ROZA-970377 format. One record per atom (N, C-alpha, C, CB): residue in three letters; x, y, z. Coordinates in steps of 0.05 Angstrom, whole numbers, plus 32768, in hexadecimal, padded with zeros to 4 digits. Glycine has a CB too. Example, Ala and Ser with C-alpha at 12.3 -4.5 7.8 and 13.67 -1.06 7.14 Angstrom:
BEGIN
+------+------+-------+------+
! pase ! east ! north !   up !
+------+------+-------+------+
!  ALA ! 8108 !  7F8E ! 809C !
!  ALA ! 80F6 !  7FA6 ! 809C !
!  ALA ! 8108 !  7FBE ! 809C !
!  ALA ! 80E2 !  7FA7 ! 80B5 !
!  SER ! 8101 !  7FD3 ! 808E !
!  SER ! 8111 !  7FEB ! 808F !
!  SER ! 8102 !  8001 ! 809D !
!  SER ! 811A !  7FF4 ! 8072 !
+------+------+-------+------+
***
This chain:
BEGIN
+------+------+-------+------+
! pase ! east ! north !   up !
+------+------+-------+------+
!  MET ! 849F !  7E12 ! 7BE4 !
!  MET ! 849D !  7E05 ! 7BFE !
!  MET ! 84B8 !  7E00 ! 7C0F !
!  MET ! 8490 !  7DE9 ! 7BF9 !
!  ARG ! 84B5 !  7E03 ! 7C29 !
!  ARG ! 84CE !  7DFE ! 7C38 !
!  ARG ! 84D1 !  7DE1 ! 7C3E !
!  ARG ! 84CD !  7E0E ! 7C53 !
!  PRO ! 84E7 !  7DD6 ! 7C3F !
!  PRO ! 84EF !  7DBC ! 7C45 !
!  PRO ! 84E7 !  7DB7 ! 7C6B !
!  PRO ! 8513 !  7DBA ! 7C3B !
!  GLU ! 84DD !  7DA4 ! 7C70 !
!  GLU ! 84D9 !  7D9B ! 7C85 !
!  GLU ! 84F6 !  7D96 ! 7C97 !
!  GLU ! 84C8 !  7D84 ! 7C80 !
!  PRO ! 84F4 !  7DA0 ! 7CB2 !
!  PRO ! 8510 !  7D99 ! 7CBE !
!  PRO ! 850E !  7D7D ! 7CC6 !
!  PRO ! 851A !  7DAB ! 7CD7 !
!  SER ! 8529 !  7D72 ! 7CC7 !
!  SER ! 852A !  7D58 ! 7CD1 !
!  SER ! 8527 !  7D51 ! 7CED !
!  SER ! 853F !  7D4E ! 7CC8 !
!  MET ! 8521 !  7D39 ! 7CF4 !
!  MET ! 851E !  7D35 ! 7D12 !
!  MET ! 8537 !  7D3A ! 7D1E !
!  MET ! 8514 !  7D19 ! 7D19 !
!  ASN ! 854D !  7D34 ! 7D12 !
!  ASN ! 8568 !  7D39 ! 7D25 !
!  ASN ! 856B !  7D5A ! 7D27 !
!  ASN ! 8587 !  7D2A ! 7D14 !
!  ALA ! 8568 !  7D6A ! 7D16 !
!  ALA ! 8566 !  7D87 ! 7D16 !
!  ALA ! 8554 !  7D91 ! 7D2F !
!  ALA ! 855A !  7D92 ! 7CF9 !
!  VAL ! 8540 !  7D85 ! 7D32 !
!  VAL ! 8529 !  7D8F ! 7D44 !
!  VAL ! 8536 !  7D84 ! 7D63 !
!  VAL ! 8505 !  7D7F ! 7D39 !
!  ARG ! 853B !  7D6F ! 7D60 !
!  ARG ! 8549 !  7D64 ! 7D7B !
!  ARG ! 8560 !  7D71 ! 7D83 !
!  ARG ! 8552 !  7D48 ! 7D78 !
!  THR ! 856D !  7D7A ! 7D70 !
!  THR ! 8588 !  7D89 ! 7D7B !
!  THR ! 857F !  7DA8 ! 7D7F !
!  THR ! 85A3 !  7D87 ! 7D62 !
!  GLN ! 856D !  7DB3 ! 7D78 !
!  GLN ! 8561 !  7DC8 ! 7D81 !
!  GLN ! 8554 !  7DCB ! 7D9D !
!  GLN ! 8550 !  7DCD ! 7D71 !
!  LEU ! 8547 !  7DB5 ! 7DA2 !
!  LEU ! 853B !  7DAD ! 7DBA !
!  LEU ! 854E !  7DAC ! 7DD1 !
!  LEU ! 852D !  7D94 ! 7DB6 !
!  TRP ! 8567 !  7D98 ! 7DCC !
!  TRP ! 857A !  7D96 ! 7DDD !
!  TRP ! 858A !  7DB1 ! 7DE3 !
!  TRP ! 8589 !  7D82 ! 7DD5 !
!  ILE ! 858E !  7DC3 ! 7DCF !
!  ILE ! 859D !  7DDC ! 7DD3 !
!  ILE ! 858A !  7DF2 ! 7DE6 !
!  ILE ! 85A5 !  7DE9 ! 7DB2 !
!  ALA ! 8571 !  7DEE ! 7DE1 !
!  ALA ! 855E !  7E02 ! 7DEF !
!  ALA ! 855B !  7DF8 ! 7E0B !
!  ALA ! 853F !  7E04 ! 7DE0 !
!  LEU ! 855F !  7DDD ! 7E0E !
!  LEU ! 855C !  7DD3 ! 7E2E !
!  LEU ! 8574 !  7DD6 ! 7E3A !
!  LEU ! 8554 !  7DB4 ! 7E33 !
!  CYS ! 858D !  7DD4 ! 7E2D !
!  CYS ! 85A9 !  7DDD ! 7E37 !
!  CYS ! 85A7 !  7DF6 ! 7E41 !
!  CYS ! 85BE !  7DDD ! 7E24 !
!  ALA ! 85A1 !  7E09 ! 7E31 !
!  ALA ! 85A2 !  7E25 ! 7E33 !
!  ALA ! 858E !  7E31 ! 7E4C !
!  ALA ! 8599 !  7E31 ! 7E15 !
!  TYR ! 8578 !  7E25 ! 7E4E !
!  TYR ! 8566 !  7E27 ! 7E64 !
!  TYR ! 8574 !  7E1E ! 7E7E !
!  TYR ! 854D !  7E15 ! 7E5E !
!  LEU ! 857F !  7E08 ! 7E80 !
!  LEU ! 8589 !  7DF9 ! 7E97 !
!  LEU ! 85A1 !  7E09 ! 7EA0 !
!  LEU ! 8591 !  7DD9 ! 7E90 !
!  LEU ! 85B1 !  7E13 ! 7E8E !
!  LEU ! 85C6 !  7E25 ! 7E91 !
!  LEU ! 85BF !  7E3F ! 7E9E !
!  LEU ! 85D3 !  7E2A ! 7E78 !
!  VAL ! 85AA !  7E4F ! 7E95 !
!  VAL ! 859F !  7E67 ! 7EA0 !
!  VAL ! 8593 !  7E5D ! 7EBE !
!  VAL ! 8588 !  7E74 ! 7E8A !
!  ALA ! 8584 !  7E48 ! 7EC0 !
!  ALA ! 8579 !  7E43 ! 7EDA !
!  ALA ! 858C !  7E3E ! 7EF2 !
!  ALA ! 8569 !  7E2D ! 7ED8 !
!  PHE ! 85A4 !  7E2D ! 7EE5 !
!  PHE ! 85BD !  7E29 ! 7EF6 !
!  PHE ! 85C9 !  7E47 ! 7F02 !
!  PHE ! 85D6 !  7E18 ! 7EE3 !
!  THR ! 85CE !  7E56 ! 7EEE !
!  THR ! 85DA !  7E72 ! 7EF5 !
!  THR ! 85C5 !  7E7D ! 7F09 !
!  THR ! 85DE !  7E86 ! 7EDA !
!  LYS ! 85AE !  7E7B ! 7F01 !
!  LYS ! 859A !  7E8B ! 7F15 !
!  LYS ! 859B !  7E7D ! 7F33 !
!  LYS ! 8578 !  7E8A ! 7F07 !
!  PHE ! 8599 !  7E66 ! 7F33 !
!  PHE ! 859E !  7E58 ! 7F50 !
!  PHE ! 85B7 !  7E5B ! 7F5A !
!  PHE ! 859B !  7E39 ! 7F50 !
!  GLN ! 85CE !  7E5D ! 7F4E !
!  GLN ! 85E8 !  7E60 ! 7F59 !
!  GLN ! 85EF !  7E7C ! 7F65 !
!  GLN ! 85FC !  7E5B ! 7F43 !
!  SER ! 85E2 !  7E94 ! 7F52 !
!  SER ! 85E4 !  7EAF ! 7F5E !
!  SER ! 85CE !  7EB6 ! 7F6B !
!  SER ! 85E9 !  7EC4 ! 7F4B !
!  ARG ! 85BD !  7EAB ! 7F72 !
!  ARG ! 85A5 !  7EB1 ! 7F82 !
!  ARG ! 859B !  7ECF ! 7F79 !
!  ARG ! 85AD !  7EB1 ! 7FA2 !
!  LEU ! 8595 !  7ECD ! 7F5C !
!  LEU ! 858A !  7EE7 ! 7F53 !
!  LEU ! 8569 !  7EE8 ! 7F59 !
!  LEU ! 8590 !  7EEB ! 7F32 !
!  GLY ! 8560 !  7F02 ! 7F5D !
!  GLY ! 8546 !  7F02 ! 7F61 !
!  GLY ! 8532 !  7F06 ! 7F47 !
!  GLY ! 8543 !  7F15 ! 7F74 !
!  GLN ! 8542 !  7F06 ! 7F32 !
!  GLN ! 8533 !  7F0A ! 7F15 !
!  GLN ! 8529 !  7EEE ! 7F0D !
!  GLN ! 8549 !  7F15 ! 7EFC !
!  SER ! 8515 !  7EEC ! 7EFF !
!  SER ! 850C !  7ED7 ! 7EEE !
!  SER ! 851E !  7ECF ! 7EDD !
!  SER ! 84F7 !  7EDC ! 7EE0 !
!  ILE ! 851C !  7EB4 ! 7ED1 !
!  ILE ! 852B !  7EA8 ! 7EBC !
!  ILE ! 8529 !  7EB8 ! 7EA0 !
!  ILE ! 8522 !  7E8C ! 7EB9 !
!  LEU ! 850E !  7EC0 ! 7E9B !
!  LEU ! 8506 !  7ECE ! 7E84 !
!  LEU ! 8518 !  7EEB ! 7E85 !
!  LEU ! 84E4 !  7ED2 ! 7E85 !
!  GLN ! 851B !  7EF8 ! 7E9E !
!  GLN ! 8527 !  7F10 ! 7E9C !
!  GLN ! 8545 !  7F0D ! 7E9B !
!  GLN ! 851E !  7F21 ! 7EB2 !
!  ILE ! 854E !  7EF4 ! 7EA5 !
!  ILE ! 856D !  7EED ! 7E9F !
!  ILE ! 856F !  7EEC ! 7E83 !
!  ILE ! 8578 !  7ED1 ! 7EAA !
!  LEU ! 855E !  7EDB ! 7E76 !
!  LEU ! 8564 !  7ED7 ! 7E5C !
!  LEU ! 8566 !  7EEF ! 7E48 !
!  LEU ! 8553 !  7EC5 ! 7E55 !
!  ARG ! 8553 !  7F02 ! 7E52 !
!  ARG ! 8552 !  7F1A ! 7E41 !
!  ARG ! 856A !  7F2F ! 7E42 !
!  ARG ! 8539 !  7F27 ! 7E47 !
!  LEU ! 8573 !  7F2E ! 7E5E !
!  LEU ! 858C !  7F3B ! 7E63 !
!  LEU ! 85A3 !  7F2E ! 7E56 !
!  LEU ! 8590 !  7F3D ! 7E7F !
!  LEU ! 85A5 !  7F15 ! 7E50 !
!  LEU ! 85BC !  7F08 ! 7E43 !
!  LEU ! 85BB !  7F0A ! 7E26 !
!  LEU ! 85BE !  7EED ! 7E4B !
!  GLN ! 85A1 !  7F0D ! 7E1E !
!  GLN ! 859F !  7F12 ! 7E01 !
!  GLN ! 85A6 !  7F29 ! 7DFC !
!  GLN ! 8588 !  7F0E ! 7DF6 !
!  LEU ! 85A1 !  7F41 ! 7E0C !
!  LEU ! 85AC !  7F5B ! 7E03 !
!  LEU ! 85C9 !  7F62 ! 7E08 !
!  LEU ! 859D !  7F6E ! 7E0F !
!  ASN ! 85D5 !  7F4F ! 7E17 !
!  ASN ! 85F4 !  7F4F ! 7E19 !
!  ASN ! 8601 !  7F39 ! 7E11 !
!  ASN ! 85FD !  7F54 ! 7E33 !
!  LEU ! 85FA !  7F2A ! 7DFD !
!  LEU ! 8605 !  7F14 ! 7DF0 !
!  LEU ! 861E !  7F19 ! 7DE7 !
!  LEU ! 85F6 !  7F0B ! 7DDB !
!  PHE ! 8625 !  7F2A ! 7DDB !
!  PHE ! 863E !  7F2D ! 7DC9 !
!  PHE ! 864D !  7F42 ! 7DDA !
!  PHE ! 8638 !  7F37 ! 7DA8 !
!  GLU ! 864B !  7F46 ! 7DF3 !
!  GLU ! 865A !  7F56 ! 7E03 !
!  GLU ! 866A !  7F49 ! 7E19 !
!  GLU ! 8648 !  7F69 ! 7E0D !
!  ARG ! 8682 !  7F4F ! 7E1C !
!  ARG ! 8691 !  7F3E ! 7E2F !
!  ARG ! 868D !  7F4D ! 7E48 !
!  ARG ! 86B1 !  7F39 ! 7E29 !
!  ARG ! 867A !  7F44 ! 7E5C !
!  ARG ! 8677 !  7F52 ! 7E75 !
!  ARG ! 8679 !  7F3C ! 7E8B !
!  ARG ! 865C !  7F62 ! 7E77 !
!  ASP ! 8681 !  7F3F ! 7EA3 !
!  ASP ! 867E !  7F2D ! 7EBC !
!  ASP ! 8661 !  7F29 ! 7EBD !
!  ASP ! 868A !  7F3B ! 7ED9 !
!  LEU ! 8657 !  7F12 ! 7EC7 !
!  LEU ! 863E !  7F0D ! 7ED0 !
!  LEU ! 8634 !  7F19 ! 7EE8 !
!  LEU ! 863B !  7EF4 ! 7ED1 !
!  ASP ! 8645 !  7F1D ! 7EF8 !
!  ASP ! 863F !  7F2B ! 7F13 !
!  ASP ! 8637 !  7F47 ! 7F0D !
!  ASP ! 865A !  7F2B ! 7F27 !
!  GLU ! 8647 !  7F56 ! 7EF8 !
!  GLU ! 8644 !  7F71 ! 7EF4 !
!  GLU ! 8629 !  7F72 ! 7EE1 !
!  GLU ! 8660 !  7F7F ! 7EE8 !
!  LEU ! 8624 !  7F61 ! 7ED6 !
!  LEU ! 8609 !  7F62 ! 7EBF !
!  LEU ! 85F2 !  7F60 ! 7ED1 !
!  LEU ! 8608 !  7F46 ! 7EA4 !
!  PHE ! 85F0 !  7F4D ! 7EE7 !
!  PHE ! 85D9 !  7F49 ! 7EF4 !
!  PHE ! 85DC !  7F58 ! 7F12 !
!  PHE ! 85D3 !  7F2A ! 7EF5 !
!  CYS ! 85ED !  7F6F ! 7F13 !
!  CYS ! 85E9 !  7F80 ! 7F27 !
!  CYS ! 85D3 !  7F91 ! 7F27 !
!  CYS ! 85FC !  7F8D ! 7F28 !
!  GLN ! 85C6 !  7F94 ! 7F3F !
!  GLN ! 85B0 !  7FA3 ! 7F42 !
!  GLN ! 85B2 !  7FC1 ! 7F44 !
!  GLN ! 85A3 !  7F9A ! 7F57 !
!  GLU ! 85C8 !  7FCB ! 7F4C !
!  GLU ! 85CE !  7FEA ! 7F4C !
!  GLU ! 85D4 !  7FF7 ! 7F2D !
!  GLU ! 85E9 !  7FEF ! 7F5F !
!  LYS ! 85C8 !  8005 ! 7F2A !
!  LYS ! 85C9 !  8017 ! 7F16 !
!  LYS ! 85DF !  802D ! 7F16 !
!  LYS ! 85B1 !  8023 ! 7F16 !
!  GLN ! 85F0 !  802E ! 7F00 !
!  GLN ! 8600 !  8046 ! 7F01 !
!  GLN ! 85EF !  8062 ! 7EFF !
!  GLN ! 8613 !  8045 ! 7EEB !
!  LYS ! 85F9 !  8070 ! 7F11 !
!  LYS ! 85E7 !  808C ! 7F0E !
!  LYS ! 85F9 !  80A1 ! 7EFF !
!  LYS ! 85DF !  809B ! 7F2E !
!  ILE ! 85F1 !  80B3 ! 7EEE !
!  ILE ! 8600 !  80C4 ! 7EE0 !
!  ILE ! 85FC !  80DF ! 7EEE !
!  ILE ! 85F8 !  80C4 ! 7EC2 !
!  PRO ! 8615 !  80E8 ! 7EF7 !
!  PRO ! 8615 !  8101 ! 7F02 !
!  PRO ! 8609 !  8118 ! 7EF8 !
!  PRO ! 862A !  8107 ! 7F07 !
!  LEU ! 85F9 !  8129 ! 7F09 !
!  LEU ! 85E9 !  813F ! 7EFE !
!  LEU ! 85F9 !  8158 ! 7F00 !
!  LEU ! 85CE !  8142 ! 7F0D !
!  ASN ! 860E !  8157 ! 7F0B !
!  ASN ! 861D !  8171 ! 7F0C !
!  ASN ! 8630 !  8177 ! 7EF6 !
!  ASN ! 862C !  8173 ! 7F25 !
!  ASN ! 862E !  8161 ! 7EE1 !
!  ASN ! 8640 !  8162 ! 7EC9 !
!  ASN ! 8638 !  817D ! 7EB5 !
!  ASN ! 863E !  8144 ! 7EB8 !
!  ASN ! 8649 !  818C ! 7EAE !
!  ASN ! 863E !  81A4 ! 7E9D !
!  ASN ! 8635 !  8199 ! 7E83 !
!  ASN ! 8654 !  81BA ! 7E97 !
!  GLN ! 863A !  8180 ! 7E77 !
!  GLN ! 8630 !  8178 ! 7E61 !
!  GLN ! 860E !  8171 ! 7E65 !
!  GLN ! 8641 !  8160 ! 7E58 !
!  LEU ! 8604 !  816C ! 7E7C !
!  LEU ! 85ED !  8162 ! 7E82 !
!  LEU ! 85DB !  817B ! 7E8C !
!  LEU ! 85F1 !  814B ! 7E96 !
!  SER ! 85E7 !  818F ! 7E92 !
!  SER ! 85D5 !  81A5 ! 7E9B !
!  SER ! 85CE !  81BA ! 7E88 !
!  SER ! 85E0 !  81B3 ! 7EB2 !
!  LEU ! 85B7 !  81C2 ! 7E84 !
!  LEU ! 85A8 !  81D2 ! 7E70 !
!  LEU ! 85B2 !  81ED ! 7E72 !
!  LEU ! 8588 !  81D1 ! 7E73 !
!  PHE ! 85B1 !  81F9 ! 7E8C !
!  PHE ! 85B9 !  8213 ! 7E93 !
!  PHE ! 85D3 !  8210 ! 7EA6 !
!  PHE ! 85A0 !  8224 ! 7EA2 !
!  GLN ! 85E7 !  8222 ! 7E9F !
!  GLN ! 85FA !  8221 ! 7EB4 !
!  GLN ! 85F3 !  8235 ! 7EC8 !
!  GLN ! 8615 !  8225 ! 7EAB !
!  SER ! 85FB !  8230 ! 7EDF !
!  SER ! 85F7 !  8243 ! 7EF2 !
!  SER ! 860F !  8250 ! 7EFD !
!  SER ! 85E9 !  8238 ! 7F06 !
+------+------+-------+------+
***
């Protein structure tokens, strides 16, 4: 049997979750992103341990891979 969590541990987890939600909601408000809070949280979760600028992370433009590179072409003409 697992021991039951203490009330202090549950309250601490609730406060941490509330603070994280408010920080993401404030970031969304400040940057005027068109994405939902869930999409922002997923993007942050995927890039949690990478050091990147938030503007770069939330930029809508995707980098295009040049197709004229010889490594990407199947047959050279």
